[in-house]
N, CA, C, O and CB atoms as a CASP TS submission, in Angstrom:
PFRMAT TS
TARGET T0000
AUTHOR 0000-0000-0000
METHOD Language model
MODEL 1
PARENT N/A
ATOM      1  N   MET     1       0.812  -1.293  -0.087  1.00  0.00           N
ATOM      2  CA  MET     1       0.020   0.208  -0.072  1.00  0.00           C
ATOM      3  C   MET     1       0.837   1.300   0.107  1.00  0.00           C
ATOM      4  O   MET     1       1.585   1.471   1.069  1.00  0.00           O
ATOM      5  CB  MET     1      -1.018   0.380   1.058  1.00  0.00           C
ATOM      6  N   LYS     2       0.670   2.116  -0.933  1.00  0.00           N
ATOM      7  CA  LYS     2       1.381   3.245  -0.816  1.00  0.00           C
ATOM      8  C   LYS     2       1.037   4.357   0.368  1.00  0.00           C
ATOM      9  O   LYS     2      -0.006   4.365   1.021  1.00  0.00           O
ATOM     10  CB  LYS     2       1.267   3.799  -2.078  1.00  0.00           C
ATOM     11  N   SER     3       2.183   5.334   0.510  1.00  0.00           N
ATOM     12  CA  SER     3       2.020   6.266   1.786  1.00  0.00           C
ATOM     13  C   SER     3       0.956   7.261   1.481  1.00  0.00           C
ATOM     14  O   SER     3       0.528   7.359   0.331  1.00  0.00           O
ATOM     15  CB  SER     3       3.407   7.078   2.192  1.00  0.00           C
ATOM     16  N   LEU     4       0.475   8.055   2.517  1.00  0.00           N
ATOM     17  CA  LEU     4      -0.210   8.950   2.336  1.00  0.00           C
ATOM     18  C   LEU     4       0.502  10.159   1.644  1.00  0.00           C
ATOM     19  O   LEU     4      -0.007  10.949   0.849  1.00  0.00           O
ATOM     20  CB  LEU     4      -0.751   9.156   3.461  1.00  0.00           C
ATOM     21  N   GLN     5       1.625  10.142   2.053  1.00  0.00           N
ATOM     22  CA  GLN     5       2.775  11.210   1.440  1.00  0.00           C
ATOM     23  C   GLN     5       2.761  11.005  -0.016  1.00  0.00           C
ATOM     24  O   GLN     5       2.859  12.035  -0.683  1.00  0.00           O
ATOM     25  CB  GLN     5       4.416  10.947   2.008  1.00  0.00           C
ATOM     26  N   HIS     6       2.657   9.861  -0.664  1.00  0.00           N
ATOM     27  CA  HIS     6       2.873   9.802  -2.131  1.00  0.00           C
ATOM     28  C   HIS     6       1.611  10.057  -2.660  1.00  0.00           C
ATOM     29  O   HIS     6       1.584  10.520  -3.800  1.00  0.00           O
ATOM     30  CB  HIS     6       3.443   8.485  -2.667  1.00  0.00           C
ATOM     31  N   HIS     7       0.495   9.843  -2.045  1.00  0.00           N
ATOM     32  CA  HIS     7      -0.743  10.367  -2.636  1.00  0.00           C
ATOM     33  C   HIS     7      -1.058  11.748  -2.855  1.00  0.00           C
ATOM     34  O   HIS     7      -1.651  12.220  -3.826  1.00  0.00           O
ATOM     35  CB  HIS     7      -1.685   9.967  -1.952  1.00  0.00           C
ATOM     36  N   VAL     8      -0.510  12.469  -1.651  1.00  0.00           N
ATOM     37  CA  VAL     8      -0.571  14.143  -1.611  1.00  0.00           C
ATOM     38  C   VAL     8       0.181  14.685  -2.472  1.00  0.00           C
ATOM     39  O   VAL     8      -0.207  15.736  -2.981  1.00  0.00           O
ATOM     40  CB  VAL     8      -0.160  14.813  -0.371  1.00  0.00           C
ATOM     41  N   LYS     9       1.751  13.985  -2.954  1.00  0.00           N
ATOM     42  CA  LYS     9       2.588  14.272  -3.852  1.00  0.00           C
ATOM     43  C   LYS     9       1.649  14.367  -5.160  1.00  0.00           C
ATOM     44  O   LYS     9       1.387  15.322  -5.891  1.00  0.00           O
ATOM     45  CB  LYS     9       3.741  13.254  -3.857  1.00  0.00           C
ATOM     46  N   LYS    10       1.266  13.097  -5.178  1.00  0.00           N
ATOM     47  CA  LYS    10       0.609  12.931  -6.835  1.00  0.00           C
ATOM     48  C   LYS    10      -0.773  14.007  -7.086  1.00  0.00           C
ATOM     49  O   LYS    10      -1.135  14.468  -8.169  1.00  0.00           O
ATOM     50  CB  LYS    10      -0.079  11.016  -7.096  1.00  0.00           C
ATOM     51  N   LEU    11      -1.323  14.207  -5.901  1.00  0.00           N
ATOM     52  CA  LEU    11      -2.453  14.832  -6.072  1.00  0.00           C
ATOM     53  C   LEU    11      -1.895  16.343  -6.593  1.00  0.00           C
ATOM     54  O   LEU    11      -2.386  16.832  -7.610  1.00  0.00           O
ATOM     55  CB  LEU    11      -3.358  14.768  -4.691  1.00  0.00           C
ATOM     56  N   ALA    12      -0.788  17.089  -5.798  1.00  0.00           N
ATOM     57  CA  ALA    12      -0.335  18.372  -6.321  1.00  0.00           C
ATOM     58  C   ALA    12       0.385  18.402  -7.777  1.00  0.00           C
ATOM     59  O   ALA    12       0.362  19.445  -8.431  1.00  0.00           O
ATOM     60  CB  ALA    12       0.614  18.919  -5.301  1.00  0.00           C
ATOM     61  N   GLU    13       0.939  17.390  -8.202  1.00  0.00           N
ATOM     62  CA  GLU    13       1.320  17.064  -9.447  1.00  0.00           C
ATOM     63  C   GLU    13       0.336  17.244 -10.404  1.00  0.00           C
ATOM     64  O   GLU    13       0.475  18.091 -11.287  1.00  0.00           O
ATOM     65  CB  GLU    13       1.756  15.855  -9.490  1.00  0.00           C
ATOM     66  N   LEU    14      -0.881  16.368 -10.303  1.00  0.00           N
ATOM     67  CA  LEU    14      -1.964  16.535 -11.131  1.00  0.00           C
ATOM     68  C   LEU    14      -2.495  17.895 -11.320  1.00  0.00           C
ATOM     69  O   LEU    14      -2.882  18.284 -12.422  1.00  0.00           O
ATOM     70  CB  LEU    14      -2.929  15.759 -10.693  1.00  0.00           C
ATOM     71  N   MET    15      -2.522  18.705 -10.137  1.00  0.00           N
ATOM     72  CA  MET    15      -3.161  19.999 -10.233  1.00  0.00           C
ATOM     73  C   MET    15      -2.283  21.148 -11.016  1.00  0.00           C
ATOM     74  O   MET    15      -2.708  22.063 -11.722  1.00  0.00           O
ATOM     75  CB  MET    15      -3.471  20.455  -8.774  1.00  0.00           C
ATOM     76  N   LYS    16      -0.897  20.808 -10.666  1.00  0.00           N
ATOM     77  CA  LYS    16      -0.016  21.794 -11.408  1.00  0.00           C
ATOM     78  C   LYS    16      -0.096  21.272 -12.961  1.00  0.00           C
ATOM     79  O   LYS    16       0.237  22.101 -13.808  1.00  0.00           O
ATOM     80  CB  LYS    16       1.647  21.804 -10.767  1.00  0.00           C
ATOM     81  N   GLN    17      -0.421  20.250 -13.316  1.00  0.00           N
ATOM     82  CA  GLN    17      -0.359  20.017 -14.779  1.00  0.00           C
ATOM     83  C   GLN    17      -1.771  20.490 -15.216  1.00  0.00           C
ATOM     84  O   GLN    17      -1.974  20.985 -16.325  1.00  0.00           O
ATOM     85  CB  GLN    17      -0.023  18.409 -15.199  1.00  0.00           C
ATOM     86  N   ALA    18      -2.568  20.339 -14.441  1.00  0.00           N
ATOM     87  CA  ALA    18      -3.987  20.804 -14.989  1.00  0.00           C
ATOM     88  C   ALA    18      -3.902  22.456 -15.064  1.00  0.00           C
ATOM     89  O   ALA    18      -4.515  23.016 -15.973  1.00  0.00           O
ATOM     90  CB  ALA    18      -5.347  20.265 -13.870  1.00  0.00           C
ATOM     91  N   ASP    19      -3.207  23.171 -14.192  1.00  0.00           N
ATOM     92  CA  ASP    19      -3.012  24.564 -14.225  1.00  0.00           C
ATOM     93  C   ASP    19      -2.319  25.059 -15.508  1.00  0.00           C
ATOM     94  O   ASP    19      -2.793  26.012 -16.127  1.00  0.00           O
ATOM     95  CB  ASP    19      -2.245  24.956 -13.044  1.00  0.00           C
ATOM     96  N   ALA    20      -1.231  24.440 -15.906  1.00  0.00           N
ATOM     97  CA  ALA    20      -0.684  24.276 -17.151  1.00  0.00           C
ATOM     98  C   ALA    20      -1.073  24.192 -18.562  1.00  0.00           C
ATOM     99  O   ALA    20      -0.479  24.593 -19.563  1.00  0.00           O
ATOM    100  CB  ALA    20      -0.237  23.496 -17.030  1.00  0.00           C
ATOM    101  N   LEU    21      -2.332  23.514 -18.419  1.00  0.00           N
ATOM    102  CA  LEU    21      -2.799  22.987 -19.697  1.00  0.00           C
ATOM    103  C   LEU    21      -3.697  24.071 -20.389  1.00  0.00           C
ATOM    104  O   LEU    21      -4.413  24.647 -19.570  1.00  0.00           O
ATOM    105  CB  LEU    21      -3.598  21.621 -19.477  1.00  0.00           C
ATOM    106  N   VAL    22      -3.827  24.440 -21.504  1.00  0.00           N
ATOM    107  CA  VAL    22      -4.964  25.547 -22.347  1.00  0.00           C
ATOM    108  C   VAL    22      -5.661  24.652 -22.721  1.00  0.00           C
ATOM    109  O   VAL    22      -6.694  25.239 -23.044  1.00  0.00           O
ATOM    110  CB  VAL    22      -4.551  26.565 -23.666  1.00  0.00           C
ATOM    111  N   ASP    23      -5.831  23.446 -22.932  1.00  0.00           N
ATOM    112  CA  ASP    23      -6.866  22.636 -23.498  1.00  0.00           C
ATOM    113  C   ASP    23      -7.878  22.188 -22.324  1.00  0.00           C
ATOM    114  O   ASP    23      -7.729  21.178 -21.636  1.00  0.00           O
ATOM    115  CB  ASP    23      -6.204  21.376 -24.246  1.00  0.00           C
ATOM    116  N   ARG    24      -9.059  23.227 -22.202  1.00  0.00           N
ATOM    117  CA  ARG    24      -9.999  23.013 -20.998  1.00  0.00           C
ATOM    118  C   ARG    24     -10.614  21.414 -20.956  1.00  0.00           C
ATOM    119  O   ARG    24     -11.100  21.040 -19.889  1.00  0.00           O
ATOM    120  CB  ARG    24     -11.317  24.165 -21.135  1.00  0.00           C
ATOM    121  N   LYS    25     -10.592  20.468 -22.124  1.00  0.00           N
ATOM    122  CA  LYS    25     -11.079  19.019 -21.824  1.00  0.00           C
ATOM    123  C   LYS    25     -10.084  18.393 -20.834  1.00  0.00           C
ATOM    124  O   LYS    25     -10.325  18.048 -19.678  1.00  0.00           O
ATOM    125  CB  LYS    25     -11.167  18.080 -23.205  1.00  0.00           C
ATOM    126  N   LYS    26      -8.735  18.297 -21.609  1.00  0.00           N
ATOM    127  CA  LYS    26      -7.834  17.850 -20.901  1.00  0.00           C
ATOM    128  C   LYS    26      -7.516  18.236 -19.304  1.00  0.00           C
ATOM    129  O   LYS    26      -7.215  17.396 -18.456  1.00  0.00           O
ATOM    130  CB  LYS    26      -6.918  18.095 -21.649  1.00  0.00           C
ATOM    131  N   ALA    27      -7.640  19.659 -19.063  1.00  0.00           N
ATOM    132  CA  ALA    27      -7.766  20.192 -17.711  1.00  0.00           C
ATOM    133  C   ALA    27      -8.659  19.791 -16.972  1.00  0.00           C
ATOM    134  O   ALA    27      -8.366  19.721 -15.778  1.00  0.00           O
ATOM    135  CB  ALA    27      -7.901  21.360 -17.649  1.00  0.00           C
ATOM    136  N   ALA    28      -9.855  19.442 -17.334  1.00  0.00           N
ATOM    137  CA  ALA    28     -10.927  19.029 -16.805  1.00  0.00           C
ATOM    138  C   ALA    28     -10.382  17.480 -16.238  1.00  0.00           C
ATOM    139  O   ALA    28     -10.323  17.258 -15.029  1.00  0.00           O
ATOM    140  CB  ALA    28     -12.172  19.110 -17.909  1.00  0.00           C
ATOM    141  N   LYS    29     -10.066  16.638 -17.075  1.00  0.00           N
ATOM    142  CA  LYS    29      -9.720  15.352 -16.833  1.00  0.00           C
ATOM    143  C   LYS    29      -8.652  15.228 -15.857  1.00  0.00           C
ATOM    144  O   LYS    29      -8.754  14.318 -15.034  1.00  0.00           O
ATOM    145  CB  LYS    29      -9.387  14.735 -18.000  1.00  0.00           C
ATOM    146  N   LEU    30      -7.958  15.757 -15.829  1.00  0.00           N
ATOM    147  CA  LEU    30      -6.689  16.085 -14.946  1.00  0.00           C
ATOM    148  C   LEU    30      -7.434  16.415 -13.505  1.00  0.00           C
ATOM    149  O   LEU    30      -7.275  15.612 -12.585  1.00  0.00           O
ATOM    150  CB  LEU    30      -5.671  17.541 -15.611  1.00  0.00           C
ATOM    151  N   ILE    31      -8.186  17.506 -13.320  1.00  0.00           N
ATOM    152  CA  ILE    31      -8.822  17.696 -12.189  1.00  0.00           C
ATOM    153  C   ILE    31      -9.555  16.748 -11.732  1.00  0.00           C
ATOM    154  O   ILE    31      -9.446  16.457 -10.541  1.00  0.00           O
ATOM    155  CB  ILE    31      -9.463  18.630 -12.226  1.00  0.00           C
ATOM    156  N   LYS    32     -10.371  16.122 -12.479  1.00  0.00           N
ATOM    157  CA  LYS    32     -11.244  14.772 -11.993  1.00  0.00           C
ATOM    158  C   LYS    32     -10.371  13.541 -11.374  1.00  0.00           C
ATOM    159  O   LYS    32     -10.702  12.756 -10.484  1.00  0.00           O
ATOM    160  CB  LYS    32     -12.073  14.109 -13.366  1.00  0.00           C
ATOM    161  N   LYS    33      -9.336  13.600 -12.004  1.00  0.00           N
ATOM    162  CA  LYS    33      -8.600  12.605 -11.525  1.00  0.00           C
ATOM    163  C   LYS    33      -7.862  13.077  -9.990  1.00  0.00           C
ATOM    164  O   LYS    33      -7.751  12.328  -9.020  1.00  0.00           O
ATOM    165  CB  LYS    33      -7.560  12.238 -12.713  1.00  0.00           C
ATOM    166  N   ALA    34      -7.431  14.421 -10.058  1.00  0.00           N
ATOM    167  CA  ALA    34      -7.134  14.840  -8.938  1.00  0.00           C
ATOM    168  C   ALA    34      -8.138  14.558  -7.734  1.00  0.00           C
ATOM    169  O   ALA    34      -7.825  13.937  -6.718  1.00  0.00           O
ATOM    170  CB  ALA    34      -6.902  16.094  -9.150  1.00  0.00           C
ATOM    171  N   GLU    35      -9.454  15.134  -8.013  1.00  0.00           N
ATOM    172  CA  GLU    35     -10.423  14.671  -7.138  1.00  0.00           C
ATOM    173  C   GLU    35     -10.618  13.220  -6.804  1.00  0.00           C
ATOM    174  O   GLU    35     -10.943  12.968  -5.644  1.00  0.00           O
ATOM    175  CB  GLU    35     -11.518  15.105  -7.589  1.00  0.00           C
ATOM    176  N   GLU    36     -10.486  12.346  -7.550  1.00  0.00           N
ATOM    177  CA  GLU    36     -10.619  11.050  -7.129  1.00  0.00           C
ATOM    178  C   GLU    36      -9.710  10.808  -6.079  1.00  0.00           C
ATOM    179  O   GLU    36     -10.035  10.295  -5.008  1.00  0.00           O
ATOM    180  CB  GLU    36     -10.453  10.141  -8.163  1.00  0.00           C
ATOM    181  N   ARG    37      -8.314  11.257  -6.448  1.00  0.00           N
ATOM    182  CA  ARG    37      -7.161  10.978  -5.460  1.00  0.00           C
ATOM    183  C   ARG    37      -7.379  11.625  -4.047  1.00  0.00           C
ATOM    184  O   ARG    37      -7.025  11.107  -2.988  1.00  0.00           O
ATOM    185  CB  ARG    37      -5.787  11.545  -6.062  1.00  0.00           C
ATOM    186  N   ALA    38      -8.017  12.838  -4.187  1.00  0.00           N
ATOM    187  CA  ALA    38      -8.166  13.789  -2.830  1.00  0.00           C
ATOM    188  C   ALA    38      -9.370  12.615  -1.962  1.00  0.00           C
ATOM    189  O   ALA    38      -9.446  12.422  -0.748  1.00  0.00           O
ATOM    190  CB  ALA    38      -9.009  15.840  -3.299  1.00  0.00           C
ATOM    191  N   ALA    39     -10.061  12.085  -2.877  1.00  0.00           N
ATOM    192  CA  ALA    39     -11.228  11.259  -2.000  1.00  0.00           C
ATOM    193  C   ALA    39     -10.502  10.008  -1.517  1.00  0.00           C
ATOM    194  O   ALA    39     -10.761   9.558  -0.401  1.00  0.00           O
ATOM    195  CB  ALA    39     -12.690  10.767  -2.962  1.00  0.00           C
ATOM    196  N   LYS    40      -9.681   9.476  -2.246  1.00  0.00           N
ATOM    197  CA  LYS    40      -8.496   8.156  -1.689  1.00  0.00           C
ATOM    198  C   LYS    40      -7.884   8.951  -0.552  1.00  0.00           C
ATOM    199  O   LYS    40      -7.937   8.355   0.523  1.00  0.00           O
ATOM    200  CB  LYS    40      -7.021   7.563  -3.008  1.00  0.00           C
ATOM    201  N   ILE    41      -7.370  10.032  -0.524  1.00  0.00           N
ATOM    202  CA  ILE    41      -6.773  10.470   0.664  1.00  0.00           C
ATOM    203  C   ILE    41      -7.499  10.612   1.802  1.00  0.00           C
ATOM    204  O   ILE    41      -7.101  10.136   2.865  1.00  0.00           O
ATOM    205  CB  ILE    41      -6.234  11.541   0.489  1.00  0.00           C
ATOM    206  N   ARG    42      -8.676  11.303   1.688  1.00  0.00           N
ATOM    207  CA  ARG    42      -9.576  11.568   3.054  1.00  0.00           C
ATOM    208  C   ARG    42      -9.903   9.958   3.536  1.00  0.00           C
ATOM    209  O   ARG    42      -9.864   9.633   4.723  1.00  0.00           O
ATOM    210  CB  ARG    42     -11.267  12.596   2.674  1.00  0.00           C
ATOM    211  N   LYS    43     -10.240   8.968   2.400  1.00  0.00           N
ATOM    212  CA  LYS    43     -10.684   7.737   3.034  1.00  0.00           C
ATOM    213  C   LYS    43      -9.640   7.169   3.730  1.00  0.00           C
ATOM    214  O   LYS    43      -9.887   6.621   4.804  1.00  0.00           O
ATOM    215  CB  LYS    43     -11.210   6.779   2.122  1.00  0.00           C
ATOM    216  N   ARG    44      -8.610   7.202   3.338  1.00  0.00           N
ATOM    217  CA  ARG    44      -7.454   6.343   4.040  1.00  0.00           C
ATOM    218  C   ARG    44      -6.994   7.145   5.395  1.00  0.00           C
ATOM    219  O   ARG    44      -6.506   6.583   6.376  1.00  0.00           O
ATOM    220  CB  ARG    44      -6.040   6.146   2.936  1.00  0.00           C
ATOM    221  N   CYS    45      -7.206   8.398   5.296  1.00  0.00           N
ATOM    222  CA  CYS    45      -7.030   9.140   6.610  1.00  0.00           C
ATOM    223  C   CYS    45      -8.096   8.827   7.708  1.00  0.00           C
ATOM    224  O   CYS    45      -7.848   8.664   8.902  1.00  0.00           O
ATOM    225  CB  CYS    45      -7.068  10.658   6.334  1.00  0.00           C
ATOM    226  N   HIS    46      -9.188   8.775   7.174  1.00  0.00           N
ATOM    227  CA  HIS    46     -10.203   8.614   8.143  1.00  0.00           C
ATOM    228  C   HIS    46     -10.226   6.983   8.728  1.00  0.00           C
ATOM    229  O   HIS    46     -10.398   6.757   9.926  1.00  0.00           O
ATOM    230  CB  HIS    46     -11.632   9.071   7.414  1.00  0.00           C
ATOM    231  N   ALA    47     -10.030   5.887   7.716  1.00  0.00           N
ATOM    232  CA  ALA    47      -9.829   4.793   7.992  1.00  0.00           C
ATOM    233  C   ALA    47      -8.720   4.534   9.222  1.00  0.00           C
ATOM    234  O   ALA    47      -8.946   3.916  10.263  1.00  0.00           O
ATOM    235  CB  ALA    47      -9.571   4.277   6.806  1.00  0.00           C
ATOM    236  N   SER    48      -7.500   5.152   8.837  1.00  0.00           N
ATOM    237  CA  SER    48      -6.560   4.831   9.679  1.00  0.00           C
ATOM    238  C   SER    48      -6.649   5.583  11.165  1.00  0.00           C
ATOM    239  O   SER    48      -5.949   5.273  12.129  1.00  0.00           O
ATOM    240  CB  SER    48      -5.331   5.099   8.958  1.00  0.00           C
ATOM    241  N   SER    49      -7.596   6.575  11.149  1.00  0.00           N
ATOM    242  CA  SER    49      -7.914   7.203  12.608  1.00  0.00           C
ATOM    243  C   SER    49      -8.874   6.240  12.990  1.00  0.00           C
ATOM    244  O   SER    49      -8.633   5.894  14.147  1.00  0.00           O
ATOM    245  CB  SER    49      -8.536   8.826  12.701  1.00  0.00           C
ATOM    246  N   LYS    50      -9.702   5.747  12.598  1.00  0.00           N
ATOM    247  CA  LYS    50     -10.826   4.927  13.242  1.00  0.00           C
ATOM    248  C   LYS    50      -9.851   3.654  13.546  1.00  0.00           C
ATOM    249  O   LYS    50     -10.098   3.140  14.637  1.00  0.00           O
ATOM    250  CB  LYS    50     -12.323   4.584  12.144  1.00  0.00           C
ATOM    251  N   LEU    51      -9.110   3.221  13.031  1.00  0.00           N
ATOM    252  CA  LEU    51      -8.357   1.726  13.698  1.00  0.00           C
ATOM    253  C   LEU    51      -7.377   2.287  14.812  1.00  0.00           C
ATOM    254  O   LEU    51      -6.981   1.559  15.722  1.00  0.00           O
ATOM    255  CB  LEU    51      -7.270   0.681  12.374  1.00  0.00           C
ATOM    256  N   GLN    52      -7.071   3.386  14.716  1.00  0.00           N
ATOM    257  CA  GLN    52      -5.703   3.533  15.891  1.00  0.00           C
ATOM    258  C   GLN    52      -6.564   4.483  17.066  1.00  0.00           C
ATOM    259  O   GLN    52      -5.940   5.040  17.969  1.00  0.00           O
ATOM    260  CB  GLN    52      -3.911   4.629  15.093  1.00  0.00           C
ATOM    261  N   LYS    53      -7.984   4.592  16.951  1.00  0.00           N
ATOM    262  CA  LYS    53      -8.641   5.533  17.677  1.00  0.00           C
ATOM    263  C   LYS    53      -8.462   4.957  19.141  1.00  0.00           C
ATOM    264  O   LYS    53      -8.193   5.710  20.077  1.00  0.00           O
ATOM    265  CB  LYS    53     -10.157   5.743  17.175  1.00  0.00           C
ATOM    266  N   GLU    54      -8.618   3.626  19.300  1.00  0.00           N
ATOM    267  CA  GLU    54      -8.751   3.196  20.717  1.00  0.00           C
ATOM    268  C   GLU    54      -7.297   3.351  21.324  1.00  0.00           C
ATOM    269  O   GLU    54      -7.111   3.917  22.401  1.00  0.00           O
ATOM    270  CB  GLU    54      -9.333   1.619  20.841  1.00  0.00           C
ATOM    271  N   SER    55      -6.401   2.874  20.652  1.00  0.00           N
ATOM    272  CA  SER    55      -5.006   2.821  21.134  1.00  0.00           C
ATOM    273  C   SER    55      -4.655   4.289  21.461  1.00  0.00           C
ATOM    274  O   SER    55      -4.329   4.619  22.602  1.00  0.00           O
ATOM    275  CB  SER    55      -3.982   2.163  20.027  1.00  0.00           C
ATOM    276  N   ASP    56      -4.723   5.104  20.502  1.00  0.00           N
ATOM    277  CA  ASP    56      -4.579   6.458  20.665  1.00  0.00           C
ATOM    278  C   ASP    56      -5.152   7.314  21.688  1.00  0.00           C
ATOM    279  O   ASP    56      -4.637   8.319  22.179  1.00  0.00           O
ATOM    280  CB  ASP    56      -4.914   6.904  19.681  1.00  0.00           C
ATOM    281  N   SER    57      -6.202   6.830  21.930  1.00  0.00           N
ATOM    282  CA  SER    57      -7.139   7.564  22.997  1.00  0.00           C
ATOM    283  C   SER    57      -5.924   7.485  24.101  1.00  0.00           C
ATOM    284  O   SER    57      -5.193   8.431  24.394  1.00  0.00           O
ATOM    285  CB  SER    57      -8.850   6.666  23.484  1.00  0.00           C
ATOM    286  N   GLN    58      -5.869   6.346  24.573  1.00  0.00           N
ATOM    287  CA  GLN    58      -5.288   5.789  25.918  1.00  0.00           C
ATOM    288  C   GLN    58      -3.851   6.604  25.972  1.00  0.00           C
ATOM    289  O   GLN    58      -3.221   6.815  27.008  1.00  0.00           O
ATOM    290  CB  GLN    58      -5.078   3.924  25.910  1.00  0.00           C
ATOM    291  N   ASN    59      -3.532   6.946  24.879  1.00  0.00           N
ATOM    292  CA  ASN    59      -2.085   7.504  24.797  1.00  0.00           C
ATOM    293  C   ASN    59      -2.055   9.037  24.684  1.00  0.00           C
ATOM    294  O   ASN    59      -1.041   9.702  24.894  1.00  0.00           O
ATOM    295  CB  ASN    59      -1.316   6.898  23.529  1.00  0.00           C
ATOM    296  N   GLY    60      -3.327   9.577  24.311  1.00  0.00           N
ATOM    297  CA  GLY    60      -3.733  11.040  24.254  1.00  0.00           C
ATOM    298  C   GLY    60      -3.359  11.719  22.927  1.00  0.00           C
ATOM    299  O   GLY    60      -3.099  12.915  22.797  1.00  0.00           O
ATOM    300  N   LEU    61      -3.371  10.581  21.747  1.00  0.00           N
ATOM    301  CA  LEU    61      -2.961  10.887  20.429  1.00  0.00           C
ATOM    302  C   LEU    61      -4.237  11.146  19.533  1.00  0.00           C
ATOM    303  O   LEU    61      -4.149  11.614  18.398  1.00  0.00           O
ATOM    304  CB  LEU    61      -2.077   9.726  19.876  1.00  0.00           C
ATOM    305  N   ASP    62      -5.200  10.868  20.021  1.00  0.00           N
ATOM    306  CA  ASP    62      -6.565  10.568  19.164  1.00  0.00           C
ATOM    307  C   ASP    62      -6.864  12.321  18.786  1.00  0.00           C
ATOM    308  O   ASP    62      -7.345  12.678  17.710  1.00  0.00           O
ATOM    309  CB  ASP    62      -8.120   9.602  20.328  1.00  0.00           C
ATOM    310  N   GLN    63      -6.576  13.021  19.601  1.00  0.00           N
ATOM    311  CA  GLN    63      -6.798  14.616  18.855  1.00  0.00           C
ATOM    312  C   GLN    63      -5.711  14.849  18.019  1.00  0.00           C
ATOM    313  O   GLN    63      -6.069  15.428  16.993  1.00  0.00           O
ATOM    314  CB  GLN    63      -6.835  15.977  19.924  1.00  0.00           C
ATOM    315  N   GLU    64      -4.456  14.606  18.072  1.00  0.00           N
ATOM    316  CA  GLU    64      -3.354  15.036  17.211  1.00  0.00           C
ATOM    317  C   GLU    64      -3.842  14.470  16.104  1.00  0.00           C
ATOM    318  O   GLU    64      -4.164  15.282  15.236  1.00  0.00           O
ATOM    319  CB  GLU    64      -1.903  14.631  17.563  1.00  0.00           C
ATOM    320  N   ARG    65      -4.042  13.055  15.786  1.00  0.00           N
ATOM    321  CA  ARG    65      -4.230  12.432  14.732  1.00  0.00           C
ATOM    322  C   ARG    65      -5.402  13.276  13.792  1.00  0.00           C
ATOM    323  O   ARG    65      -5.261  13.537  12.597  1.00  0.00           O
ATOM    324  CB  ARG    65      -4.562  11.005  15.160  1.00  0.00           C
ATOM    325  N   GLN    66      -6.358  13.563  14.470  1.00  0.00           N
ATOM    326  CA  GLN    66      -7.570  14.022  13.889  1.00  0.00           C
ATOM    327  C   GLN    66      -7.264  15.524  13.544  1.00  0.00           C
ATOM    328  O   GLN    66      -7.814  16.099  12.605  1.00  0.00           O
ATOM    329  CB  GLN    66      -8.841  13.818  14.887  1.00  0.00           C
ATOM    330  N   GLU    67      -6.473  16.031  14.260  1.00  0.00           N
ATOM    331  CA  GLU    67      -5.991  17.669  13.474  1.00  0.00           C
ATOM    332  C   GLU    67      -5.165  17.426  12.372  1.00  0.00           C
ATOM    333  O   GLU    67      -5.158  18.293  11.498  1.00  0.00           O
ATOM    334  CB  GLU    67      -5.000  18.800  14.481  1.00  0.00           C
ATOM    335  N   ALA    68      -4.486  16.459  12.229  1.00  0.00           N
ATOM    336  CA  ALA    68      -3.421  16.126  11.254  1.00  0.00           C
ATOM    337  C   ALA    68      -4.172  16.070  10.063  1.00  0.00           C
ATOM    338  O   ALA    68      -3.967  16.777   9.076  1.00  0.00           O
ATOM    339  CB  ALA    68      -2.610  14.801  11.525  1.00  0.00           C
ATOM    340  N   CYS    69      -5.248  15.015  10.208  1.00  0.00           N
ATOM    341  CA  CYS    69      -6.211  14.754   9.068  1.00  0.00           C
ATOM    342  C   CYS    69      -6.959  16.072   8.497  1.00  0.00           C
ATOM    343  O   CYS    69      -7.008  16.373   7.304  1.00  0.00           O
ATOM    344  CB  CYS    69      -7.316  13.716   9.582  1.00  0.00           C
ATOM    345  N   ASP    70      -7.451  16.701   9.413  1.00  0.00           N
ATOM    346  CA  ASP    70      -8.366  17.837   9.191  1.00  0.00           C
ATOM    347  C   ASP    70      -7.348  18.984   8.498  1.00  0.00           C
ATOM    348  O   ASP    70      -7.832  19.972   7.946  1.00  0.00           O
ATOM    349  CB  ASP    70      -9.127  18.363  10.726  1.00  0.00           C
ATOM    350  N   GLN    71      -6.295  18.826   8.555  1.00  0.00           N
ATOM    351  CA  GLN    71      -5.330  20.073   7.690  1.00  0.00           C
ATOM    352  C   GLN    71      -5.190  19.552   6.408  1.00  0.00           C
ATOM    353  O   GLN    71      -4.565  20.179   5.552  1.00  0.00           O
ATOM    354  CB  GLN    71      -3.664  20.412   8.286  1.00  0.00           C
TER
END
């Protein structure tokens, strides 16, 4: 499974490519891909926070993880 950081970097690359394009159709396709990738990032972030919620709450890390996902 790829890291969350990898997905974020890929998202940034897609958005930069879309900004540089003159052709609106190609830019729209790249933006759609970027939106799909952003959804994957959100899903993964929330899934990992749910899995770690019990163990992190014991250590006081639950709030920190949620704040990191919200940013």
